[in-house]
DRENMAR-52245 format. One record per residue (C-alpha): residue in three letters; x, y, z. Coordinates in steps of 0.25 Angstrom, whole numbers, plus 2048, in hexadecimal, padded with zeros to 3 digits. Last residue first. Example, Ala and Ser with C-alpha at 12.3 -4.5 7.8 and 13.67 -1.06 7.14 Angstrom:
<atoms>
SER8377FC81D/ALA8317EE81F/
</atoms>
This chain:
<atoms>
UNKC406DAB1D/UNKC386E1B12/UNKC336DAB06/UNKC386E1AF9/UNKC316EDAF5/UNKC2A6F0AE8/UNKC1E6F9AEC/UNKC25703AF5/UNKC2F705AEA/UNKC3E707AEE/UNKC43715AEF/UNKC4B716AFC/UNKC3E71CB02/UNKC3670FAFE/UNKC41707B05/UNKC3F70FB12/UNKC3070DB11/UNKC316FEB10/UNKC396FEB1C/UNKC30707B24/UNKC246FDB21/UNKC2C6F1B25/UNKC306F6B33/UNKC3E6F7B36/UNKC3D707B36/UNKC32708B41/UNKC3B707B4D/UNKC43713B48/UNKC3771CB48/UNKC2E720B3D/UNKC2472CB42/UNKC1672CB3D/UNKC11724B49/UNKC1672DB54/UNKC12726B61/UNKC12719B5B/UNKC06710B55/UNKC06701B58/UNKBFD6FAB4F/UNKC096F6B45/UNKC116F1B51/UNKC056E8B55/UNKC046E2B47/UNKC136E0B47/UNKC126D9B54/UNKC076D0B50/UNKC0E6CCB43/UNKC1A6C8B4C/UNKC126C0B55/UNKC0C6B8B4A/UNKBFD6B8B47/UNKBF06BAB4D/UNKBE96C8B4F/UNKBE06C9B5B/UNKBD16C8B58/UNKBCD6BFB64/UNKBD16B0B66/UNKBC46ACB6C/UNKBB96B3B64/UNKBC26B4B58/UNKBC26A5B56/UNKBB66A6B4D/UNKBA76A4B50/UNKBA26B0B48/UNKBAC6ADB3C/UNKBA869EB3B/UNKB996A3B3B/UNKB9C6ACB30/UNKBA26A1B27/UNKB97697B2B/UNKB8C6A1B27/UNKB8769AB1B/UNKB7A6A1B18/UNKB6C69BB16/UNKB69698B24/UNKB6B6A7B28/UNKB756A9B33/UNKB706AAB42/UNKB766B5B4A/UNKB6A6BEB46/UNKB696CBB3F/UNKB5A6CEB3B/UNKB586D4B2D/UNKB5D6C7B26/UNKB656C8B19/UNKB5E6C4B0D/UNKB5D6D2B06/UNKB6C6D4B08/UNKB6E6C7AFF/UNKB666CCAF4/UNKB716D3AED/UNKB7A6C7AED/UNKB706BDAEA/UNKB6C6C5ADD/UNKB7B6C6ADA/UNKB7D6B7ADB/UNKB716B4AD2/UNKB756BEAC8/UNKB836B8AC8/UNKB7D6AAAC6/UNKB756AFABA/UNKB816B6AB3/UNKB836C4AB2/UNKB886CBAA5/UNKB916D6AA3/UNKB926DCA94/UNKB9E6E6A95/UNKBA66DEA9F/UNKBA26D1A98/UNKBA76D6A8A/UNKBB36DCA90/UNKBB76CFA96/UNKBB46C7A89/UNKBBC6D1A81/UNKBC86CFA8B/UNKBC76C0A88/UNKBC16B5A90/UNKBC66A7A8D/UNKBC56A2A9B/UNKBB669FA9A/UNKBB7698A8D/UNKBC268FA93/UNKBB968CAA0/UNKBAD689A97/UNKBB667FA8F/UNKBBB678A9C/UNKBAD676AA1/UNKBA867FAAC/UNKBA3678AB8/UNKB94677ABB/UNKB8E681AC6/UNKB8A679AD2/UNKB9667CADA/UNKB9668BAD7/UNKB8768CADB/UNKB8A686AE8/UNKB9668FAEA/UNKB8D69CAE8/UNKB956A7AE1/UNKB926B6AE4/UNKB976BFAD9/UNKB956B5ACE/UNKB9F6B4AC3/UNKB986AEAB7/UNKBA06A6AAC/UNKB9A6AAA9E/UNKB9B69FA94/UNKBA56A2A89/UNKBA36ADA7F/UNKB9E6ABA71/UNKBA66B4A67/UNKBA26C3A67/UNKB9B6C8A5B/UNKBA16D3A53/UNKBA16E1A5A/UNKB976EBA54/UNKB8F6EDA61/UNKB9C6EDA69/UNKBA06FAA62/UNKB92700A62/UNKB92700A71/UNKB886F7A79/UNKB7B6FEA7D/UNKB796F2A87/UNKB6C6EDA80/UNKB6F6F0A71/UNKB7D6EBA71/UNKB7A6DFA7A/UNKB6F6DBA70/UNKB786DDA64/UNKB836D4A6A/UNKB786C9A6E/UNKB736CAA5F/UNKB816C8A5A/UNKB836BCA63/UNKB776B5A5D/UNKB726ACA68/UNKB7769EA69/UNKB8569EA6E/UNKB846ABA76/UNKB776A7A7C/UNKB7D69AA81/UNKB896A0A87/UNKB806AAA8E/UNKB766A0A93/UNKB7F698A9C/UNKB856A5AA2/UNKB776ABAA5/UNKB776B9AA0/UNKB726C5AA8/UNKB756D2A9F/UNKB7A6DEAA7/UNKB756ECAA4/UNKB676E9AA5/UNKB5B6EDA9C/UNKB5F6E4A91/UNKB5D6D8A9A/UNKB4E6D8A99/UNKB506DAA89/UNKB596CEA89/UNKB506C3A82/UNKB496CEA79/UNKB576D2A75/UNKB5B6C5A70/UNKB4E6C3A68/UNKB516CEA5F/UNKB536DDA60/UNKB526E6A6C/UNKB4F6F5A6C/UNKB5E6F8A6C/UNKB606F4A5E/UNKB5A700A57/UNKB566FCA49/UNKB5D703A3E/UNKB666F8A3A/UNKB596F0A36/UNKB5B6E1A38/UNKB506E0A42/UNKB536D2A49/UNKB4A6C7A4C/UNKB486C1A3E/UNKB4E6B4A42/UNKB5A6B5A38/UNKB5C6C3A3D/UNKB5D6BEA4C/UNKB686B4A48/UNKB706BFA41/UNKB716C8A4D/UNKB746D6A47/UNKB826DCA47/UNKB876D8A39/UNKB7B6DEA32/UNKB7F6ECA37/UNKB8B6EBA2E/UNKB9A6EBA2E/UNKB9F6E8A20/UNKBA26DAA1C/UNKB996D9A10/UNKB9D6E7A0B/UNKBAC6E3A0D/UNKBAB6D7A04/UNKBB26CBA0B/UNKBA56C4A0F/UNKB9F6C6A01/UNKBAA6BE9FA/UNKBB66C19F1/UNKBBD6BC9E4/UNKBC16C79DB/UNKBBE6C79CD/UNKBB66D59CF/UNKBB96DC9DC/UNKBAB6E19DF/UNKBAF6ED9E7/UNKBBC6F39E1/UNKBB96EE9D3/UNKBAB6F49D3/UNKBAE7019DA/UNKBB67069CE/UNKBAE7129CC/UNKBAD71A9BF/UNKBB17109B5/UNKBAB7059BE/UNKB9E70B9BB/UNKB9E7079AD/UNKBA27119A1/UNKB98714997/UNKB9472299D/UNKBA372699D/UNKBA372598E/UNKB9973098D/UNKB92735999/UNKB937319A7/UNKB857309AE/UNKB8173D9B6/UNKB7D73B9C5/UNKB797479CC/UNKB847509D1/UNKB867509E0/UNKB8475D9E8/UNKB8B7659F3/UNKB867729F7/UNKB9077E9F5/UNKB97782A02/UNKBA577E9FD/UNKBA47879F1/UNKBA27939FA/UNKBB0790A00/UNKBB0795A0F/UNKBB87A0A16/UNKBB17ABA0F/UNKBB37B4A1C/UNKBC17B1A21/UNKBC77AFA13/UNKBD47A7A15/UNKBE07ADA10/UNKBE87A6A05/UNKBF579FA0A/UNKC027A6A06/UNKC047ADA13/UNKC007A1A1B/UNKC0A798A14/UNKC1579AA1F/UNKC0B796A2A/UNKC0A788A23/UNKBFC784A25/UNKBF977AA30/UNKBFA76BA32/UNKC0976AA32/UNKC0B777A39/UNKC04773A45/UNKC0D766A46/UNKC1376AA53/UNKC21769A5A/UNKC26762A4D/UNKC32759A50/UNKC2B74CA4D/UNKC28751A3F/UNKC36755A3C/UNKC3A763A3B/UNKC3D769A2D/UNKC4A76AA26/UNKC4875FA1C/UNKC3975DA1A/UNKC30752A20/UNKC21753A1D/UNKC17756A28/UNKC08758A26/UNKC0A74CA1B/UNKBFE744A20/UNKC07739A25/UNKC11741A2C/UNKC0774AA33/UNKBFE73FA37/UNKC0A736A3C/UNKC0F742A45/UNKC01744A4A/UNKC00735A4E/UNKC0D737A56/UNKC08743A5D/UNKBFA73DA60/UNKC00731A68/UNKC03736A76/UNKBF9740A7B/UNKBEE73EA71/UNKBF072FA71/UNKBEF72EA80/UNKBE3737A81/UNKBDB730A76/UNKBDF722A7C/UNKBDA727A8A/UNKBCD72CA85/UNKBCB71FA7D/UNKBCD717A8A/UNKBC4720A92/UNKBB971EA88/UNKBBB70FA88/UNKBB9710A97/UNKBAD718A96/UNKBA770EA8B/UNKBA5703A96/UNKB9B70BA9D/UNKB9270AA91/UNKB8F714A86/UNKB81717A83/UNKB82726A85/UNKB7F729A76/UNKB8B732A77/UNKB94728A7D/UNKB8F71DA74/UNKB92725A68/UNKBA1725A6D/UNKBA972DA76/UNKBB872AA77/UNKBB9727A68/UNKBC671FA65/UNKBD4724A68/UNKBE072CA62/UNKBD8739A60/UNKBD973BA51/UNKBDA72EA4B/UNKBD4726A56/UNKBC872FA57/UNKBC572EA48/UNKBC671FA49/UNKBBD71EA56/UNKBB3728A4F/UNKBB271FA43/UNKBB1713A4B/UNKBA5719A53/UNKB9F71EA46/UNKB9F70FA40/UNKB9A709A4D/UNKB8F714A4E/UNKB8B711A40/UNKB8A702A43/UNKB81706A4F/UNKB7970FA47/UNKB76705A3D/UNKB736FAA47/UNKB6A703A4F/UNKB6D708A5D/UNKB6B717A58/UNKB5F71AA4F/UNKB6171EA40/UNKB5972AA3B/UNKB5872FA2C/UNKB4B729A29/UNKB4671DA21/UNKB53717A20/UNKB5A70FA15/UNKB56718A09/UNKB6471CA07/UNKB6172AA0B/UNKB5B725A18/UNKB6871DA1A/UNKB7072AA18/UNKB67732A21/UNKB68728A2C/UNKB77727A2A/UNKB78737A2B/UNKB72736A39/UNKB7C72BA3D/UNKB87734A37/UNKB83740A3F/UNKB82737A4C/UNKB90731A49/UNKB9673FA46/UNKB91744A54/UNKB97738A5B/UNKBA4739A53/UNKBA5748A56/UNKBA3745A65/UNKBAE73BA66/UNKBB8740A5B/UNKBB974EA56/UNKBC3752A61/UNKBBC75EA66/UNKBAF75BA60/UNKBAC75DA51/UNKBA175AA46/UNKBA175FA38/UNKB9475BA32/UNKB9575DA23/UNKB8F765A17/UNKB87761A0B/UNKB84752A0A/UNKB7F74F9FC/UNKB727489F8/UNKB6F7419EB/UNKB6273D9E5/UNKB5F72F9E0/UNKB5872F9D3/UNKB5E73B9CD/UNKB6A7409D5/UNKB727339D3/UNKB737309E2/UNKB7C7329EE/UNKB787369FC/UNKB81740A04/UNKB7B744A11/UNKB75752A16/UNKB7D75DA1C/UNKB72763A24/UNKB69757A26/UNKB7574FA2B/UNKB7975AA35/UNKB6B75DA3A/UNKB6974EA3C/UNKB7774DA43/UNKB74758A4D/UNKB67752A51/UNKB6E744A53/UNKB7974BA5B/UNKB6F751A64/UNKB68743A66/UNKB7673CA68/UNKB7A746A73/UNKB6D745A7B/UNKB6F74FA86/UNKB6974CA94/UNKB75744A9A/UNKB8074EA96/UNKB8D748A93/UNKB8B746A85/UNKB85754A83/UNKB9175BA8A/UNKB9A753A80/UNKB91757A74/UNKB92766A76/UNKB8B76AA69/UNKB8F775A5F/UNKB88774A52/UNKB8E77EA47/UNKB8877EA39/UNKB92784A30/UNKB8B78EA26/UNKB87789A18/UNKB7878DA18/UNKB7B79BA19/UNKB887A0A13/UNKB9579FA1B/UNKB9C7ABA20/UNKB957ACA2E/UNKB9779DA30/UNKBA679EA31/UNKBA67A7A3D/UNKB9B79FA44/UNKBA3792A41/UNKBB0798A47/UNKBA879EA53/UNKBA2790A56/UNKBB078AA55/UNKBB6794A5F/UNKBAA792A69/UNKBAB783A69/UNKBBA783A69/UNKBBC787A77/UNKBB177EA7B/UNKBBA772A79/UNKBC3776A84/UNKBBD77FA8E/UNKBBF77AA9C/UNKBB2778AA3/UNKBAC775A95/UNKBA077AA8D/UNKB9E778A7E/UNKBA476BA7B/UNKBA7767A6D/UNKB9D761A64/UNKB9D76BA58/UNKB94766A4C/UNKB9876FA40/UNKB8E76DA35/UNKB94771A28/UNKB8B776A1E/UNKB90775A13/UNKB9976DA0A/UNKBA0760A0E/UNKBAF761A0A/UNKBB0770A05/UNKBA7775A11/UNKBAF76DA1A/UNKBBC774A15/UNKBB5781A16/UNKBB277DA25/UNKBC177BA27/UNKBC6787A21/UNKBBD790A29/UNKBC0789A36/UNKBCF78BA33/UNKBCD79AA30/UNKBC579DA3C/UNKBC47ACA39/UNKBC77B0A47/UNKBD27A6A49/UNKBD57A3A57/UNKBE1799A57/UNKBE678FA61/UNKBD978CA68/UNKBDD783A73/UNKBD7776A79/UNKBDB771A86/UNKBE0763A86/UNKBD6758A89/UNKBDE74BA8D/UNKBE7753A96/UNKBF574EA97/UNKBFC75AA90/UNKC0175CA82/UNKBF375AA7C/UNKBF2769A77/UNKBE476AA71/UNKBE3774A64/UNKBDA77EA5E/UNKBDA785A51/UNKBCB784A4C/UNKBC477AA43/UNKBBE771A4E/UNKBC3763A4B/UNKBBD75BA40/UNKBB1752A3D/UNKBA9751A30/UNKB9D749A2B/UNKB99743A1E/UNKB8D73BA1A/UNKB8B731A0E/UNKB8172AA06/UNKB827209FB/UNKB767179F6/UNKB737219EB/UNKB7E71C9E1/UNKB817289D8/UNKB907269D6/UNKB8E7229C7/UNKB8071E9C3/UNKB817119BD/UNKB7570F9BB/UNKB757099C9/UNKB7B7139D3/UNKB8A7159D5/UNKB927179E2/UNKB947089E2/UNKB8F6FC9EB/UNKB816FC9E8/UNKB756F99F2/UNKB7F6FB9FE/UNKB78707A04/UNKB82712A07/UNKB8571AA13/UNKB92722A13/UNKB97729A20/UNKBA1734A1E/UNKBAA739A29/UNKBB4744A27/UNKBBF746A32/UNKBC7752A35/UNKBCE74FA42/UNKBD575CA42/UNKBD0768A39/UNKBD576DA2C/UNKBD277CA2A/UNKBE077FA24/UNKBE4787A31/UNKBE377AA39/UNKBD7775A40/UNKBD3770A4E/UNKBDB766A55/UNKBE775DA50/UNKBF1759A5B/UNKBE7756A66/UNKBE074CA5D/UNKBEA746A53/UNKBEC74BA45/UNKBE674FA38/UNKBE775EA34/UNKBE375AA26/UNKBE374BA23/UNKBD374BA25/UNKBCD73EA2B/UNKBC3737A22/UNKBB872FA29/UNKBB0725A20/UNKBA471EA26/UNKB9D714A1C/UNKB8F70FA1F/UNKB8A704A15/UNKB7B702A14/UNKB756F4A11/UNKB676F0A0D/UNKB636E2A11/UNKB5A6E6A1D/UNKB626F2A21/UNKB716EEA22/UNKB7B6F9A26/UNKB896F8A21/UNKB966FDA27/UNKBA2705A22/UNKBAE70BA29/UNKBB8716A25/UNKBC071EA2F/UNKBCB729A2E/UNKBD772BA26/UNKBD672BA17/UNKBDF725A0D/UNKBE37299FE/UNKBE871C9F7/UNKBF571C9EE/UNKBF67149E1/UNKBEC71A9D7/UNKBEB7269E1/UNKBF872B9DC/UNKBF472E9CE/UNKBFF7379C8/UNKC0B7319CF/UNKC167389D7/UNKC107459DD/UNKC0373E9E1/UNKC0C7329E7/UNKC1473C9EF/UNKC077439F4/UNKC007369F8/UNKC07735A06/UNKC03743A0A/UNKBF473FA06/UNKBF5733A0E/UNKBE9738A17/UNKBE073BA0C/UNKBD4742A13/UNKBD7750A10/UNKBDC74DA02/UNKBCE7499FD/UNKBD07409F1/UNKBCD7439E3/UNKBD67379DE/UNKBCB7339D4/UNKBC073C9D0/UNKBC273C9C1/UNKBBB72F9BF/UNKBAF7359B9/UNKBB17429B1/UNKBA47459AA/UNKBA17519B2/UNKB9574B9B9/UNKB9C73E9BB/UNKBA77469C2/UNKB9D74D9CB/UNKB9773F9CE/UNKBA473A9D2/UNKBA77469DB/UNKB997469E1/UNKB9B7379E5/UNKBA97399EB/UNKBA57469F3/UNKB9873F9F9/UNKBA07339FC/UNKBAA73BA04/UNKBB873DA01/UNKBC5737A05/UNKBBF729A03/UNKBC072A9F4/UNKBBC71C9EF/UNKBC47139E6/UNKBD170E9ED/UNKBCD7119FB/UNKBD4716A07/UNKBD4716A17/UNKBDC719A23/UNKBD6716A30/UNKBE170FA37/UNKBEC708A2F/UNKBF3715A2B/UNKBF8715A3A/UNKBFF723A3B/UNKC0A721A45/UNKC1271AA3A/UNKC15727A34/UNKC1D72CA40/UNKC2671FA40/UNKC29722A31/UNKC2C731A34/UNKC3672BA3F/UNKC3C722A35/UNKC3F72DA2C/UNKC45736A37/UNKC4F72CA3B/UNKC59732A31/UNKC6772CA34/UNKC6271EA32/UNKC61720A23/UNKC57717A1D/UNKC5C70CA14/UNKC5970AA05/UNKC5C6FC9FF/UNKC4E6FA9F9/UNKC4C7089F4/UNKC437119FC/UNKC347149FA/UNKC31711A09/UNKC25708A0B/UNKC1A70BA16/UNKC10700A17/UNKC01701A1B/UNKBF66F8A21/UNKBE86F9A25/UNKBE3704A1C/UNKBD4705A1B/UNKBCD702A0E/UNKBC1708A07/UNKBBA7009FC/UNKBB37069F0/UNKBA57009EC/UNKB9E70C9F0/UNKBA470D9FD/UNKBAA701A04/UNKBB0702A11/UNKBBB6FDA1B/UNKBC46F3A12/UNKBD16F0A18/UNKBDF6F3A14/UNKBEE6EFA15/UNKBFB6F3A0E/UNKBF8702A0B/UNKC05708A06/UNKC0E714A0B/UNKC1A717A02/UNKC2671EA09/UNKC2F728A03/UNKC3D729A07/UNKC44731A12/UNKC4073DA1B/UNKC3173AA1A/UNKC2A736A0E/UNKC1C730A0B/UNKC15729A00/UNKC077259FE/UNKBFC71CA03/UNKBFE7119F8/UNKBF47069F6/UNKBEF6F99FA/UNKBFD6F39FC/UNKC056E69F9/UNKC136E59FD/UNKC226E59F9/UNKC216DB9ED/UNKC2F6DA9E7/UNKC366DE9DA/UNKC436DA9D6/UNKC4F6D99DF/UNKC596E49DA/UNKC5E6DC9CE/UNKC516D79CA/UNKC4B6E59C9/UNKC476E59BA/UNKC426D69BB/UNKC386DA9C6/UNKC336E79BF/UNKC306DE9B3/UNKC296D49BC/UNKC216DF9C2/UNKC1D6E39B4/UNKC196D59AF/UNKC116D39BC/UNKC0A6E09B9/UNKC076DC9AB/UNKC016CF9B0/UNKBF86D69BA/UNKBF36E09B0/UNKBF96EE9AF/UNKBF46FC9AF/UNKBFE7069AB/UNKBFE7139B3/UNKC0C7119B9/UNKC0E71A9C4/UNKC1D71D9C7/UNKC217229D5/UNKC2D72A9D9/UNKC2D7309E7/UNKC3873A9E9/UNKC477379EC/UNKC4F73A9F7/UNKC4A72FA00/UNKC4F7249F7/UNKC4671E9EC/UNKC3E7129EA/UNKC367169DD/UNKC277139DC/UNKC2170C9D0/UNKC1170A9D0/UNKC0B6FF9C8/UNKBFD6FC9C3/UNKBF46F09C2/UNKBE76EC9BC/UNKBE06DE9BE/UNKBE06DD9CD/UNKBD16E09CD/UNKBD36EA9D8/UNKBDE6F19D1/UNKBED6EE9D2/UNKBF96F69D7/UNKC076F29D5/UNKC116FB9DD/UNKC1F6FB9D9/UNKC2A7009E3/UNKC387049DD/UNKC477039DE/UNKC4A6F59E4/UNKC3D6EF9E0/UNKC306F09E7/UNKC226EB9E5/UNKC156F09EB/UNKC086EA9E8/UNKBFB6F29E7/UNKBEC6F09E9/UNKBE06F99E5/UNKBE46FF9D8/UNKBDC70A9D1/UNKBE170D9C3/UNKBD67089BB/UNKBCC70F9C4/UNKBD271C9BF/UNKBC971B9B4/UNKBC572A9B1/UNKBD372F9B3/UNKBDA7269AA/UNKBD472A99D/UNKBDE73599A/UNKBEA72D99D/UNKBE6721994/UNKBE171499A/UNKBEB70999D/UNKBE56FD995/UNKBE56F099D/UNKBF06E7997/UNKBED6DA990/UNKBF46CE996/UNKC016C7995/UNKC076BE99F/UNKC0F6C09AB/UNKC196B69AF/UNKC1F6B89BD/UNKC126BB9C4/UNKC0F6C69CE/UNKC026C79D7/UNKC006D69DC/UNKC006D59EB/UNKBF46D39F4/UNKBF06DF9FC/UNKBEF6DEA0B/UNKBE16DFA11/UNKBDB6D5A08/UNKBCF6D89FF/UNKBC26D2A02/UNKBC56D0A10/UNKBC26C4A19/UNKBCF6BCA17/UNKBD26B9A26/UNKBC56B0A28/UNKBC06B0A36/UNKBC06A4A3E/UNKBB86A2A4B/UNKBAB6A4A44/UNKB9F6ABA4C/UNKBA26B8A46/UNKBA26B2A38/UNKB956ACA3A/UNKB8E6B8A3E/UNKB946C1A33/UNKB916B6A29/UNKB826B6A2E/UNKB826C5A2D/UNKB876C6A1F/UNKB7F6BBA1A/UNKB726C2A20/UNKB766CFA1B/UNKB786C9A0D/UNKB696C5A0C/UNKB616B8A0E/UNKB606BBA1D/UNKB5E6C6A28/UNKB4F6C4A2B/UNKB466CFA2B/UNKB406D3A39/UNKB366CDA42/UNKB386BFA3D/UNKB2B6B5A3D/UNKB2D6ABA48/UNKB206AFA4F/UNKB196AEA41/UNKB1F6A0A40/UNKB1A69CA4D/UNKB0C6A0A4A/UNKB0C698A3D/UNKB1168CA44/UNKB0668DA4E/UNKAFC68EA43/UNKB02682A3C/UNKB0167AA48/UNKAF367EA4C/UNKAEF67AA3E/UNKAF366CA41/UNKAFE665A38/UNKAF965BA2E/UNKAFF663A22/UNKB0D661A27/UNKB1566EA2D/UNKB1D675A22/UNKB2B672A1F/UNKB3667CA24/UNKB39688A1B/UNKB42687A0F/UNKB4E68FA10/UNKB4E69DA0B/UNKB536A09FD/UNKB606A69FB/UNKB6469D9EF/UNKB656919F9/UNKB61693A08/UNKB6C692A12/UNKB6768CA1F/UNKB69694A2C/UNKB5B692A31/UNKB576A0A2F/UNKB5B6A0A21/UNKB696A3A1B/UNKB696A9A0D/UNKB726A4A02/UNKB7E6AC9FE/UNKB7C6B89F5/
</atoms>
């Protein structure tokens, strides 16, 4: 570790504190020594100092980096764009890595995992060279470039090559294609997303850019930042201009932006929960079959499943080259607790079944899949060790990992909303009344299969309305659950909690958050959480059941409820890890503020994907601490949602249907854009109803799905498997630590991860004036800065002297000021987590009443001060409007203004007060109007026109011939001839 930094900013060697100042001389008086000791006691820090550890280095580097004007571009451990395979012209000889036999390949699939790829092309083929993390082992994939009439032809070479052998192979291919131009590098890629075909040839979709978003058990999770669609056609192939349908399909596909909220991983299955992944690995160890759990992905969340089918049919192991992706949201942050670090990871997985836009996909289809089906998992792990394994090694038995899973989805009934009109809230229609509630039965049976029982259905739709909309569904949904519950065994019945959250939020005497907290505690204690362990020394806990939350859109109200449930689960998870004494975390603490920020981003992302805009009502709305400025933001988001729902949803829905394979082009069938509705693309084919097995109306559930979930105790591998290292079962070491690769801590993702330690005032921590606990309520006042401004905290406007504001900004810790404002003003969590603002120029006061003498005495501004004052940006204006300040001069002017009526004399006299300049008033009183009168002055023509205007005829509404030459009637005649009344030429 780097050297510690003491309070004076001097580095101490070997991590030891620097030497203290020299002691007083021996001839000093006893009184001096006593005073010195008392002074030392008064300077003793109230809280632990943040120094001599990694957190101090992280915070100091963060503060210094934010104050710097230049930022390094290369701040990633791995570049966003893959580096190509390095070719040489004269490869040498080297020993080949032995290719394992076919029967031994399954347990050590890590030898086939590749992380970066280079695409080469010849006139007739594409070649993809894949390399592993160490860049020592390579493989090659051959893809033929065919016309649109041919099928996909892919050849997977299972041979593992060294770098020199791969060079030799590429040179041989180059020599064999010299007559047609040889082999050329096309691009670099991080993986293949799949292959798709419309009316013509196949296309290959590649990942060209990525960024790291999370690290789970030493396995990185990436977000897609760039893709490229490459046609698999010969080099001289030309498209037929007589068939424009192909280009229109391509245009529809581009409406789906794959660079927004699509994620993948090379070595961790993000399509399944942590509980499922750990249980699967432990079960495989128990049966003596480790390593056989690869490629066991959950098809429900693989959004490129349609694109992977051609690869699955062409090659034996498609996931060696292709990456399954999920759509949703992933974020990770760290909580620092006095040197201990806990990582919070939120993973939201959106189902690809019955997926679509807000008003176009409502309720459930006849297969039991609901609209806006999102599974949200929060993983909380203490970063004592990186991997899923505990020391020993005990495979997949690390007790530092916990998780909790929630679910949201539309109400599982057949209902729709027709948005063809202009109303932002179309009426809700129940299209089909099923007395046996078949779709709801299939849906809840699927929930039992995924999460076990019981299912806690939290229903937040409105119960009473003037014009029934949402309330129509409340009664039908309640009847559906009551019908299904009568056949479920005791202890496994669906728990239905209906609560009108919208009415409670508008009521002044109801505590929305308090009610949600009580519901959340019931939910978490009912379902439990997952806590890993070996089953002997550290016991394991398993989550049985899930909380299913819904409102009408499953967006605003649902996200607030899920946040409160997740917050309560976070307390249980930290308590299980031994970090918290109890299971309760207070609001307005660093930990909850960070968690709120993550859930707010989670809700915004889900809302944009389904509704077209971000959240309208946030946690601040339901906590009733939102400022007046948030109302304009809510109106803008409401308008965005209305606009997207009215004009953009149909285009997004076509892109979904094409990418997900809901629509597949076939000769003789209508085109996608010619379909009047996509109803039959998302429901079962009516022609297959007679062949489908009848659904049981009484035994609608699967009894095996109701069995209690357990995780087997750790059993060490036996035989030869017991002698294998951990890397044989889990290749996290190569992916996370990158042996033989030059790196640095500032480039490591866990080191750069967002953390509570980055938002505390560094200077105060070095002086021991700040409580570092992330569970301390910050609104009570922390540090010396808050004590100075405690009197101003009760007011809505802070009075700042302009000369002092600039000095305090430069001297005081800017982050402390930001935290102070956040706690005093109830500032939103988004601005609480914004990076520190650069220093502003001096504030120029604008007085309401200016005194000329004071203006003359005020010193002139220098050219530099004028330049700084002129360099106001829109962000500065917004900041000043949200946080208004009043200067001392303005305060004095306002005081004089409001006290002016109090200084007026009660007796009216002709004499003016001696302290008032009445010269202007006296001039008016002694004016020439006494002798000249009030008659209008001006030219004779103007007086005649004025007198004519004052003259009223006998029939004022009748236009006579004498009135036609007047200007106003000329303008009226031009207007009658069609000319604009506001764009006329001057009249004669």
